[in-house]
Each structure stands twice: as C-alpha cells, then as structure tokens.
C-alpha positions in Angstrom: -20.6 3.0 -7.9 -17.3 3.1 -9.7 -17.3 3.7 -13.4 -14.3 1.2 -13.7 -15.7 -1.6 -11.7 -18.9 -3.4 -10.9 -19.4 -4.5 -7.3 -22.0 -7.0 -6.2 -25.0 -5.4 -4.5 -24.1 -7.1 -1.2 -20.7 -5.4 -1.0 -20.3 -3.9 2.5 -21.0 -0.1 2.4 -17.7 0.7 4.2 -15.8 -1.2 1.6 -17.5 0.8 -1.2 -16.8 4.0 0.8 -13.1 3.1 1.0 -12.9 2.3 -2.7 -14.6 5.5 -3.6 -12.2 7.5 -1.4 -9.2 5.8 -3.1 -10.8 6.3 -6.5 -11.2 10.1 -5.8 -7.4 10.5 -5.4 -5.2 11.9 -8.2 -3.9 9.0 -10.3 -0.1 9.4 -10.6 1.4 6.7 -8.4 4.1 5.3 -10.6 2.6 1.9 -11.4 1.6 2.9 -14.8 0.5 6.3 -16.0 -2.7 7.4 -14.4 -3.6 4.1 -12.7 -2.5 4.3 -9.1 -2.8 7.2 -6.6 0.1 8.1 -4.4 0.3 7.1 -0.7 1.1 10.7 0.3 -2.2 11.8 -1.4 -4.1 9.1 0.4 -2.6 10.0 3.8 -3.5 13.7 3.2 -7.2 12.7 2.5 -7.6 9.5 4.6 -11.2 9.2 5.7 -11.0 9.4 9.5 -13.9 7.0 10.0 -12.2 4.3 7.9 -8.6 4.8 8.7 -8.6 2.6 11.9 -9.3 -0.5 9.7 -6.5 0.2 7.2 -3.3 -1.7 6.7 -0.5 -0.3 4.5 2.2 -2.8 3.3 5.5 -2.2 1.6 6.0 -4.9 -1.0 9.6 -5.6 -1.9 8.9 -8.7 -4.0 6.5 -11.7 -4.3 7.6 -13.1 -1.0 8.7 -10.0 1.0 5.9 -7.8 2.4 6.4 -5.6 5.4 3.6 -3.9 7.3 4.1 -0.1 7.2 0.9 0.8 9.1 -1.6 -1.3 11.0 -4.7 0.7 11.9 -5.6 1.3 15.5 -9.0 -0.4 15.1 -7.2 -3.5 13.8 -4.7 -3.3 16.7 -7.5 -3.0 19.2 -9.6 -5.9 17.9 -6.6 -8.2 17.3 -4.3 -7.3 20.2 -1.5 -7.3 17.6 1.0 -4.6 16.6 2.6 -6.0 13.4 4.0 -2.7 12.1 7.5 -3.3 10.7 6.9 -7.1 10.7 6.3 -9.5 7.8 2.6 -9.3 6.7 2.5 -13.1 6.5 2.7 -13.4 10.3 -1.0 -12.5 10.3 -1.8 -15.5 8.1 -1.9 -19.2 8.9 0.7 -21.3 7.1 -2.0 -22.9 4.9 -3.0 -19.6 3.3 0.3 -17.6 3.2 1.2 -18.6 -0.4 -2.3 -17.6 -1.7 -2.2 -14.3 0.3 1.3 -13.5 -1.2 0.0 -14.2 -4.7 -3.0 -11.9 -4.1 -0.9 -9.0 -2.8 1.9 -9.4 -5.5 -0.7 -9.6 -8.3 -2.4 -6.5 -6.9 0.8 -4.4 -7.0 2.4 -5.8 -10.1 -0.6 -5.9 -12.5 -1.9 -3.4 -11.0 -5.4 -4.3 -10.0 -7.6 -4.3 -6.9 -9.6 -7.1 -5.2 -12.3 -7.9 -2.8 -12.0 -11.0 -0.5 -13.4 -12.4 2.7 -10.9 -13.3 5.4 -11.9 -16.0 7.8 -10.3 -15.0 11.1 -9.9 -17.4 14.0 -10.2 -15.9 17.5 -8.6 -17.1 20.7 -11.8 -18.8 21.8 -12.0 -20.6 18.5 -14.7 -18.5 16.7 -14.3 -18.2 12.9 -15.3 -14.7 11.8 -15.9 -13.5 8.3 -14.2 -10.1 7.6 -14.7 -8.7 4.1 -11.8 -6.7 2.8 -10.6 -4.7 -0.2 -7.0 -4.4 -1.4 -5.6 -1.8 -3.8 -2.2 -0.7 -5.0 -0.9 2.6 -3.9 2.1 4.4 -5.3 5.3 5.4 -3.5 8.5 7.2 -4.6 10.9 4.4 -3.7 11.7 2.5 -7.0 12.8 -0.6 -5.0 9.3 -1.4 -3.7 5.6 -1.2 -4.4 2.9 -0.5 -1.9 -0.5 -2.0 -1.1 -3.3 -0.7 1.0 -6.2 -2.8 2.4 -9.3 -2.0 4.3 -11.0 -4.6 6.5 -14.7 -4.4 7.3 -14.9 -5.5 10.9 -18.3 -4.2 12.0 -19.7 -7.8 12.3 -16.6 -9.0 14.1 -16.8 -6.3 16.7 -20.1 -7.6 18.0 -18.7 -11.1 18.2 -15.6 -9.9 20.1 -17.5 -7.9 22.7 -16.6 -10.6 25.3 -12.9 -9.6 25.1 -12.0 -12.3 22.5 -9.4 -11.3 20.0 -8.2 -12.3 16.5 -5.4 -14.9 16.4 -4.8 -15.6 12.7 -6.3 -15.3 9.3 -7.2 -19.0 8.7 -8.5 -18.7 5.2 -9.0 -16.2 2.4 -12.0 -16.5 0.0 -11.2 -14.5 -3.1 -14.3 -12.7 -4.3 -13.3 -10.7 -7.4 -10.7 -8.5 -9.1 -11.4 -4.8 -9.5 -10.4 -3.2 -12.8 -8.6 0.0 -12.0 -7.7 0.7 -15.6 -5.2 -2.1 -16.5 -7.8 -4.9 -16.9 -7.9 -7.8 -14.5 -5.9 -11.0 -14.3 -7.2 -14.0 -16.1 -7.6 -16.1 -13.0 -8.0 -16.0 -9.3 -4.7 -15.9 -7.2 
C-alpha cells in the first residue's frame, strides 16, 4: 500500500501492482520537483506482465492528446492500433470531454486517478474495465505525458468468443491519487 495514497480494499491487484511499480521509480520527471518519474525510467523498468495493458499518451494541451504506445494486450483485445492517433478516438462522443478533463488534470496538477471504463463490444456487451492513470515526465517542454494501465482480466473471459472492444462508452471516476501535490477539489 502506498504511503501517499489510500486505495479501497477492492482495488484490482494488478492496478495496485502497476501503481507500486510507478511509485518505485526515481521521481524527477519535470512536473514539479520530485513528483513524477521519467518515462525513460519507466520503460527501463516496465513490468513485463503488466506492460501489454499500458497506454502512453503525449499531452500537448487540454484537447490534444496523441497515443504514443498502445500495449499489445490492448491491441489484441480491441482489434485497434491507435498509436499516433488522437486518444479520444477510443471514447464515445458523450464521454470525450470528461476523459479530456481527467487526463489534463492528471498531467497539469499533477495527480493520479482510478476509474472504471465501461467498454462496449461489437456484440453489444458492456464490460467494466478498471484503470489507473498517472503522469509521467518527458524531456520535451512542449508537452506532458500520461500513462494508464487497464485491468482487463474480467474482459478477457467475456471476449473469449472473438468479440472485441468498440468504444469506451462511459467512464466512472473512482478517486484521485495524491502523488505529493495534493488532489483536485472535485471530480473531473
């Protein structure tokens, strides 16, 4: 359990493992002294068992977010390859503004968050996919960076019949994670 955050007891173990691996990185990522680890440090130490469910996003502003990396596990389960595309193409129109606020707050505050994404599949199933999002530092002063891990263990069982993700239909914000700069006063 993090010394800087309190997670509910029902937090998915892989989300906790991802946070702990992020938290173990040196904190010098440029978003405030000692608050955010560097992307290069993360990539050098990325947990192999978790990396397939990671998305890394370059954030150029509150409404410009480009996928830098979309993990192979996410590509397999979704049938999508959104690397170099706008992050919001993964979200339905009704949740894009909220998703943008969530990411922008994460990188600009900086803070982390836990949410549950409700993902619609081709066959019409709605799957709950818990996720964590955290800021990550890069050397480019013209952008910020964000890393997210999606817990898709429950979804894999439901997709065994070759169904695939179509779109994130809804995002249920769970809580902020204090990484040393406090947390925002309200949900996104």
